[in-house]
C-alpha positions as CSV (number, residue, x, y, z in Angstrom):
1,M,-21.6,-23.2,-23.9
2,H,-22.8,-19.8,-21.1
3,L,-20.7,-21.6,-18.1
4,A,-17.6,-22.8,-21.1
5,S,-18.2,-18.8,-22.2
6,L,-17.5,-17.5,-19.0
7,Q,-14.5,-19.8,-17.5
8,K,-13.0,-18.7,-20.9
9,T,-13.6,-15.0,-20.0
10,K,-12.2,-15.8,-16.0
11,W,-9.5,-18.1,-17.4
12,T,-7.8,-15.4,-19.8
13,R,-8.1,-12.5,-17.5
14,F,-6.2,-14.5,-15.4
15,R,-3.9,-15.2,-18.1
16,D,-3.6,-11.9,-18.7
17,P,-1.0,-9.9,-17.4
18,P,-1.2,-6.0,-15.7
19,L,-0.1,-3.6,-17.7
20,P,3.4,-2.4,-16.7
21,V,2.8,0.7,-14.7
22,S,5.7,2.4,-16.0
23,Q,3.5,2.1,-19.8
24,Q,0.6,3.3,-16.9
25,I,2.7,6.3,-15.9
26,L,3.9,6.9,-19.9
27,F,0.7,6.5,-21.0
28,F,-1.2,9.6,-18.2
29,K,2.0,11.4,-19.2
30,R,1.6,11.8,-22.6
31,C,-2.1,11.7,-23.0
32,S,-2.9,14.4,-20.5
33,H,-0.8,16.7,-22.4
34,I,-2.4,16.6,-25.1
35,L,-5.9,16.5,-23.0
36,D,-4.1,19.9,-21.5
37,K,-4.0,21.6,-24.9
38,G,-7.9,21.4,-25.5
39,Y,-8.1,18.3,-27.4
40,P,-11.1,15.9,-27.2
41,L,-10.7,12.7,-25.3
42,L,-10.5,10.8,-28.7
43,D,-8.3,12.4,-30.7
44,A,-5.9,12.3,-27.7
45,L,-5.8,8.8,-27.7
46,E,-5.5,8.9,-31.1
47,M,-2.3,11.3,-30.6
48,T,-0.4,8.9,-27.7
49,G,-1.1,5.7,-30.4
50,W,1.5,7.2,-32.3
51,D,3.8,5.9,-29.7
52,T,4.2,2.2,-31.0
53,S,4.4,0.8,-27.4
54,L,1.1,2.8,-26.8
55,K,-0.7,2.3,-29.6
56,S,-1.9,-1.4,-28.9
57,T,-3.7,0.4,-25.6
58,C,-4.8,3.1,-26.9
59,D,-6.5,1.2,-29.6
60,I,-8.5,-1.0,-26.5
61,L,-9.4,2.3,-25.1
62,T,-10.6,4.3,-27.8
63,Q,-12.2,0.5,-29.3
64,H,-14.6,0.6,-25.4
65,L,-15.1,3.9,-25.2
66,S,-17.1,4.1,-28.6
67,A,-19.0,1.4,-27.7
68,G,-20.0,3.7,-25.3
69,H,-18.8,2.3,-22.0
70,P,-17.7,4.5,-19.0
71,I,-14.2,5.4,-18.4
72,H,-13.1,3.3,-15.6
73,E,-14.5,0.5,-17.9
74,A,-12.5,0.5,-20.2
75,F,-9.5,1.3,-18.4
76,M,-10.2,-2.0,-16.5
77,K,-10.6,-3.8,-20.4
78,A,-7.0,-2.1,-21.2
79,R,-5.7,-3.9,-17.7
80,F,-4.8,-0.8,-15.8
81,S,-4.3,-1.4,-12.2
82,H,-7.4,-1.3,-10.0
83,S,-5.8,2.0,-8.5
84,V,-6.5,3.7,-11.5
85,T,-9.9,2.9,-12.8
86,N,-11.6,3.4,-8.7
87,F,-10.1,7.1,-9.7
88,L,-10.7,7.5,-12.9
89,Y,-14.7,5.6,-11.8
90,F,-15.8,9.6,-10.7
91,S,-14.3,11.4,-13.8
92,Q,-17.6,9.7,-15.5
93,V,-19.1,13.3,-13.1
94,H,-16.7,15.8,-13.5
95,H,-15.7,15.1,-16.3
96,N,-11.9,16.5,-15.4
97,L,-10.1,13.9,-17.3
98,S,-6.7,15.9,-18.1
99,R,-6.4,16.9,-13.6
100,S,-7.6,12.8,-13.7
101,F,-5.3,11.8,-15.3
102,H,-2.5,13.8,-14.1
103,Q,-3.3,12.4,-10.3
104,C,-3.6,9.0,-11.6
105,K,0.1,10.1,-12.8
106,D,1.4,11.1,-9.9
107,M,-0.4,8.2,-7.7
108,L,1.1,5.8,-9.8
109,Q,4.9,7.5,-9.8
110,L,4.8,7.7,-6.1
111,K,3.8,3.9,-5.7
112,K,6.9,3.3,-8.3
113,D,9.2,5.0,-7.1
114,Y,9.0,4.1,-3.2
115,K,8.8,0.1,-4.5
116,E,11.9,0.8,-6.0
117,K,13.7,2.2,-3.1
118,F,12.0,-0.1,-0.9
119,V,13.7,-3.1,-2.9
120,K,16.6,-1.2,-3.5
121,V,17.0,-0.6,0.5
122,I,16.0,-4.4,1.5
123,R,18.3,-6.4,-0.8
124,Y,21.4,-6.4,0.4
125,P,20.4,-6.4,3.8
126,V,17.9,-9.4,3.3
127,F,20.5,-11.4,1.0
128,L,23.0,-10.9,4.1
129,L,20.1,-11.7,6.7
130,V,19.3,-15.5,5.0
131,F,22.9,-15.7,4.4
132,L,23.6,-15.7,8.3
133,I,20.7,-17.8,9.0
134,I,21.7,-20.5,7.3
135,A,25.1,-20.1,8.9
136,C,23.6,-19.9,12.1
137,T,21.7,-23.2,11.5
138,I,24.9,-25.2,10.6
139,L,26.4,-23.8,13.5
140,Q,23.6,-24.7,16.1
141,R,23.6,-28.3,14.2
142,T,27.6,-28.9,14.2
143,V,29.7,-26.3,16.2
144,I,27.9,-25.6,19.2
145,P,26.2,-28.9,20.1
146,N,30.0,-30.0,20.1
147,F,31.3,-27.3,22.0
148,L,28.7,-27.6,24.9
149,N,29.4,-31.7,24.9
150,L,33.5,-30.5,25.5
151,F,32.2,-27.9,28.5
152,E,29.6,-29.6,29.9
153,G,31.6,-30.8,33.0
154,E,32.4,-27.3,33.8
155,K,29.6,-25.2,34.7
156,D,31.4,-22.5,34.8
157,G,30.3,-18.6,33.0
158,T,32.0,-19.7,29.7
159,F,29.4,-22.6,29.4
160,R,26.0,-20.4,30.8
161,L,27.4,-17.9,28.4
162,M,26.9,-20.9,25.4
163,V,24.0,-21.6,26.7
164,I,22.0,-18.2,26.5
165,I,23.8,-17.8,23.0
166,M,22.1,-20.9,21.8
167,H,18.6,-19.7,23.1
168,V,19.3,-16.0,21.7
169,M,20.0,-17.7,18.4
170,N,16.9,-20.1,18.5
171,G,15.0,-17.2,19.9
172,L,15.8,-14.7,16.2
173,G,15.1,-17.5,14.6
174,I,11.4,-18.3,16.2
175,L,10.9,-15.1,16.0
176,V,11.5,-14.0,12.1
177,L,9.6,-17.3,11.3
178,L,6.8,-16.0,13.6
179,S,7.0,-12.9,11.8
180,G,6.8,-14.1,8.0
181,L,3.7,-16.5,9.0
182,L,1.7,-14.0,11.0
183,L,2.1,-12.0,7.4
184,V,1.1,-14.9,5.3
185,V,-2.0,-15.1,7.8
186,I,-2.9,-11.8,7.5
187,M,-2.3,-11.7,3.7
188,I,-5.0,-14.7,3.6
189,I,-7.7,-13.9,5.9
190,L,-7.9,-10.2,6.0
191,P,-9.4,-10.3,2.1
192,R,-12.2,-13.0,4.0
193,M,-12.6,-11.1,7.2
194,T,-16.0,-9.0,6.8
195,L,-15.7,-5.3,7.4
196,K,-17.1,-4.5,10.5
197,K,-14.0,-7.3,11.3
198,K,-11.5,-5.4,9.2
199,L,-12.8,-1.7,11.0
200,S,-12.5,-3.3,14.0
201,L,-8.2,-4.3,13.4
202,Y,-7.3,-1.8,11.4
203,E,-8.8,0.6,14.3
204,R,-6.7,-2.0,17.6
205,V,-3.5,-1.7,15.1
206,P,-1.6,0.9,15.5
207,L,0.6,0.5,11.7
208,L,-2.6,-0.3,10.3
209,K,-4.7,2.5,11.7
210,L,-2.0,5.4,10.6
211,Y,-2.1,3.3,7.1
212,H,-5.8,3.5,6.8
213,S,-6.4,6.6,8.1
214,Y,-4.0,8.6,6.1
215,S,-5.4,6.3,2.8
216,V,-9.1,7.1,3.5
217,S,-9.5,10.6,4.7
218,F,-7.0,10.7,1.5
219,L,-9.8,9.7,-0.7
220,F,-12.0,10.6,0.7
221,T,-10.9,14.4,0.6
222,T,-9.5,13.9,-3.5
223,H,-12.8,12.8,-4.9
224,L,-15.1,14.7,-2.8
225,H,-13.2,18.1,-3.8
226,S,-13.5,16.7,-7.7
227,L,-17.6,16.2,-6.7
228,L,-17.9,19.2,-5.5
229,Q,-16.1,21.2,-7.9
230,A,-18.2,19.7,-10.9
231,G,-20.9,21.1,-9.6
232,L,-22.8,18.8,-7.1
233,P,-24.7,19.3,-3.9
234,L,-22.3,18.2,-1.1
235,K,-24.9,15.3,0.0
236,D,-25.3,14.4,-3.6
237,S,-21.2,14.0,-3.6
238,I,-21.4,11.9,-0.8
239,E,-23.8,9.4,-2.1
240,M,-22.1,9.5,-5.3
241,I,-18.6,8.4,-3.4
242,C,-20.9,5.6,-1.2
243,R,-22.2,4.1,-4.8
244,H,-18.4,2.6,-5.7
245,K,-18.2,-0.2,-3.8
246,K,-14.7,-0.5,-5.2
247,Y,-13.6,1.4,-2.1
248,E,-14.8,-0.7,0.7
249,L,-14.1,1.2,3.7
250,L,-14.9,4.6,2.5
251,S,-18.4,3.6,0.7
252,H,-18.8,2.5,4.3
253,Y,-18.2,5.2,5.7
254,C,-20.2,7.7,3.5
255,K,-22.9,5.4,4.1
256,E,-22.8,6.3,8.0
257,L,-22.3,10.2,7.0
258,L,-25.8,9.8,5.1
259,Y,-27.8,8.0,7.8
260,E,-26.3,10.9,10.5
261,L,-27.2,12.7,7.8
262,S,-30.9,11.4,7.6
263,N,-31.3,11.7,11.8
264,G,-30.9,15.4,11.6
265,K,-27.0,16.0,12.6
266,T,-25.2,18.8,10.5
267,F,-22.3,17.5,8.8
268,A,-19.4,18.5,11.6
269,Q,-21.4,16.4,13.4
270,A,-21.9,13.0,11.2
271,I,-18.1,13.2,10.7
272,Y,-17.9,12.3,13.8
273,S,-18.9,8.5,13.2
274,C,-16.0,8.1,11.2
275,P,-13.0,7.3,13.4
276,L,-10.6,6.6,10.7
277,F,-10.8,9.9,9.2
278,R,-7.8,12.4,9.9
279,P,-9.0,15.0,12.6
280,E,-7.6,17.5,10.0
281,L,-10.5,16.4,7.6
282,T,-12.7,16.7,10.2
283,N,-11.9,20.0,11.4
284,I,-12.6,21.4,7.8
285,F,-16.4,20.8,8.5
286,H,-16.3,21.7,11.8
287,H,-15.7,25.3,10.6
288,T,-16.3,25.6,7.1
289,N,-19.8,25.9,6.5
290,D,-19.5,27.6,2.4
291,I,-19.0,25.7,0.2
292,K,-16.6,27.8,-2.3
293,A,-14.2,27.6,1.1
294,L,-15.0,24.2,1.6
295,K,-13.4,23.0,-2.0
296,D,-10.3,25.3,-1.3
297,E,-9.3,23.9,2.2
298,L,-9.9,20.2,0.5
299,E,-7.7,21.2,-2.1
300,L,-5.2,22.3,0.1
301,L,-5.7,18.9,2.7
302,A,-5.1,16.3,-0.1
303,E,-1.5,18.2,-1.2
304,F,-0.7,17.7,2.1
305,F,-1.8,13.9,3.0
306,I,0.7,14.0,-0.5
307,D,3.2,15.4,1.1
308,Y,2.6,13.7,4.9
309,L,2.5,10.6,3.5
310,N,5.8,11.1,1.0
311,Q,7.9,12.0,4.2
312,K,6.5,9.4,6.5
313,I,7.1,7.0,3.7
314,S,11.1,8.3,3.5
315,A,11.2,8.0,7.1
316,W,10.4,4.5,7.4
317,L,12.9,3.7,4.2
318,H,15.5,5.2,6.1
319,I,15.0,3.6,9.5
320,I,14.4,-0.2,7.4
321,Q,18.0,-0.4,6.5
322,P,19.7,0.9,9.7
323,A,17.7,-1.8,12.0
324,F,18.4,-4.8,9.7
325,F,21.7,-4.1,9.5
326,I,21.9,-3.8,13.8
327,I,19.9,-7.7,13.6
328,I,22.3,-8.8,11.5
329,A,25.2,-7.5,13.6
330,T,23.8,-9.0,16.6
331,V,24.4,-12.0,14.8
332,I,27.6,-11.7,13.8
333,I,28.2,-11.0,17.3
334,L,26.8,-14.1,18.6
335,I,27.9,-16.2,16.3
336,Y,31.8,-15.1,16.8
337,A,31.1,-15.1,20.7
338,S,30.0,-19.0,19.9
339,I,33.2,-19.8,18.3
340,M,35.5,-17.8,20.1
341,L,35.0,-18.0,23.7
342,P,35.2,-22.1,23.5
343,L,38.6,-21.7,22.2
344,Y,39.8,-19.2,24.8
345,Q,38.1,-21.5,27.2
346,W,40.2,-24.7,26.0
347,M,43.8,-22.5,25.8
348,N,43.5,-20.8,28.9
349,Q,43.2,-24.8,30.2
350,I,46.0,-26.0,28.0
């Protein structure tokens, strides 16, 4: 009976779609505005539920919070995203819900905006690229072999150029196929890798290192600032972050910090045991000893990380489309050359 109930619960979770991101953003926008006015959370949820599109979500949250469940578990039951529930885990300590809700809204809005921009940037080039891959496949199987048979006895520049074009087109096709397979393999294997192997991979691959260095540094900076702001000592704050196992990498680094501190090292020395932490973060602990100054600098650094990530993502989005168009233009030139050069050669022989 217990096994059947467990399977039913798992199946129900699998069936339930996650709450749409736009609805999550709307919830945090409305609820944080009410919390800013000084209302308690349950009253804020009741007033947020005046919007019929948010009422069922607010009712679920109210039910679980009234039953005494932690806030991150209540939001998990209401089908909020994992990034939100992980973020809200620390609000049970610092109790600054208004600020946490504002941060969740900004985080979700950032993801939504850049996802829409990425889809908009990539949609048309990908459509053209797929069309050209189909055209290249047809040419490879019909037109080019016939031309090669026609000019096989003439080992001139046109024949050699056609052979080169065919090899280049084959190479591009293989490169696209291997890139897709590599991405699929990474998505399948990465979640199953041990943390030690993941860390080794993150530190070796430049793109992964860049992403995870800013990600883990931002999370550590933001949550440490919130916990220090709530009045927790520095070591207790690190222990709190370490206990949250959903942030696997961050929890591991906090465990490393606690180990180094227990061996008598200062925090400025211990933080160098975490190679993915950004230099901007390690420098703060190297020259700041006062807790008040540390809180202020951590807050500024968290804002810096957000701004810097915005700039980097925007820069990458501006590069993606021209890169695709260059690839597409190269394929078009190859297709044109593979058709027209043999025709010009044939016309010259007439």
